[in-house]
C-alpha positions in Angstrom: 88.7 138.9 95.3 87.6 142.4 96.2 85.1 140.9 98.6 87.9 139.1 100.4 90.0 142.3 100.5 87.2 144.4 102.0 85.4 142.0 104.2 88.3 139.7 105.3 91.9 140.8 104.7 94.6 141.3 102.0 96.4 138.0 102.9 93.2 136.0 102.3 92.6 137.8 99.0 96.1 137.0 97.8 95.7 133.4 98.7 92.4 133.3 96.9 93.9 134.9 93.8 96.9 132.5 93.9 94.5 129.5 94.2 92.5 130.7 91.2 95.5 131.6 89.0 97.3 128.3 89.7 94.2 126.3 89.1 93.0 128.0 85.9 96.3 129.1 84.3 98.7 126.3 85.4 97.1 123.1 86.7 94.1 122.9 84.2 96.2 123.4 81.0 98.9 121.1 82.3 96.4 118.2 82.4 96.7 118.0 78.6 100.5 118.3 78.6 102.1 116.4 81.4 101.4 113.9 84.2 103.1 116.4 86.6 99.8 118.2 86.6 98.9 116.1 89.7 101.9 117.3 91.6 101.3 120.9 90.5 97.6 120.6 91.4 98.4 119.8 95.0 99.1 123.5 95.6 95.9 125.0 94.4 94.2 122.1 96.1 95.7 123.0 99.4 95.8 126.8 99.3 92.2 127.1 100.5 93.6 125.9 103.9 95.7 129.0 103.9 92.7 131.1 103.0 91.0 129.9 106.2 94.2 130.4 108.2 94.7 134.0 107.0 91.0 134.8 107.5 91.3 133.7 111.1 94.9 134.7 111.9 95.7 137.4 109.3 99.2 136.1 108.5 101.1 133.2 107.2 104.1 133.8 109.5 103.0 131.1 112.0 104.8 127.8 111.2 101.5 126.0 111.9 100.1 127.5 108.7 102.9 125.9 106.7 102.5 122.6 108.5 98.7 122.6 107.7 99.5 123.3 104.1 102.0 120.5 104.0 99.4 118.1 105.4 96.9 118.9 102.7 99.5 118.8 99.9 100.9 115.4 101.1 97.4 114.0 101.6 96.5 114.7 98.0 99.2 112.3 96.7 97.7 109.0 98.0 94.2 110.4 97.5 94.6 111.4 93.9 96.9 108.6 92.9 94.2 106.1 93.9 91.6 108.0 91.7 94.1 108.3 88.8 94.7 104.6 88.9 91.1 103.6 89.3 90.0 105.8 86.4 93.1 105.6 84.2 91.2 104.5 81.1 88.8 107.3 81.4 91.6 109.9 81.8 93.4 108.5 78.8 90.2 108.6 76.7 89.7 112.2 77.7 93.3 113.1 76.7 94.5 113.9 80.1 98.2 113.1 80.7 98.1 111.2 84.0 101.0 109.2 85.4 98.8 106.1 85.1 98.9 106.3 81.3 102.7 105.9 81.1 103.0 103.8 84.3 101.1 100.8 83.1 102.2 98.6 86.0 101.0 101.1 88.5 104.2 100.9 90.6 105.3 104.5 89.9 101.8 105.7 90.8 101.9 103.7 94.0 105.3 105.0 94.9 104.1 108.6 94.6 101.2 107.7 97.0 103.7 106.0 99.4 106.0 109.1 99.4 103.0 111.3 100.2 102.0 108.9 103.0 105.5 109.0 104.5 105.4 112.8 104.5 102.1 112.5 106.4 103.8 110.6 109.2 106.4 113.4 109.7 103.7 116.1 109.4 101.5 114.4 112.0 104.3 114.8 114.5 104.7 118.4 113.6 101.0 119.2 113.4 100.1 117.7 116.8 102.8 118.6 119.3 103.2 116.2 122.2 102.6 118.8 125.0 101.6 117.0 128.2 99.8 113.7 128.4 96.8 114.8 126.3 99.0 116.3 123.6 101.1 113.1 123.5 98.0 110.9 123.2 96.7 113.1 120.4 100.1 113.0 118.6 100.2 109.2 118.9 96.6 109.1 117.4 97.7 111.4 114.5 100.7 109.2 113.8 98.5 106.1 113.9 96.1 107.7 111.3 99.1 108.5 109.1 100.5 105.0 109.5 97.1 103.6 108.4 97.3 105.7 105.3 100.9 104.5 104.7 99.8 100.9 105.2 97.1 101.3 102.5 99.7 102.9 100.2 102.2 100.1 100.9 99.6 97.5 99.9 99.0 99.5 96.7 102.8 99.4 96.0 103.0 95.6 96.6 99.9 94.9 94.5 98.7 97.7 92.3 95.1 96.9 91.4 91.6 98.3 91.6 91.0 96.8 95.1 94.1 98.2 96.7 93.6 101.6 95.0 90.0 101.7 96.2 91.1 100.9 99.8 93.7 103.6 99.6 91.1 106.1 98.4 88.7 105.2 101.2 91.4 105.5 103.8 92.4 108.9 102.5 88.8 110.0 102.7 88.9 109.2 106.5 92.5 110.3 107.0 92.1 114.0 106.3 89.1 114.7 108.5 90.5 112.6 111.3 93.9 114.4 111.2 92.1 117.8 111.1 90.0 116.8 114.1 93.2 115.8 116.0 94.9 119.1 115.1 91.8 121.0 116.3 91.6 119.0 119.6 95.3 119.6 120.2 94.8 123.3 119.7 91.7 123.4 122.0 93.4 121.3 124.7 96.8 122.9 124.6 
């Protein structure tokens, strides 16, 4: 943390310390106690985005920093719910308290993924503002990517199984880099 303080800035250091503390002292112990560990884990999973933001901008006062955090937090729900479903037996054998252990049907797991996917649609509109023709086109693309994630989550809700979970995981692996690319393009072209 002192490296970040001296060579980057204080805001980045505090984000780094918060990431570490939440991961080590809250998220990791919670894995053995409650399925809510996944929800809590979205924050230390997303805070590195803020570290990058504060390293570049120096402050979290810009609403775009919060939107970016929201994208990464929401993205983790469909991403990790797919993993939790696909490896539910292994998590149970290891003693981790995942939602998939109490949610044998997979429907609750799938609903969490769907809620995160719905949030991604709203965040796509906020993250890529429709400024001019190019901005509007990029926003439509960002919404289309979020709708693709939502469609995969909806299929998982309708029929929770290994196949639909795997598809949702694969879509999530494409969703985040595509969305980040669209955000980057909208910033460059604005």
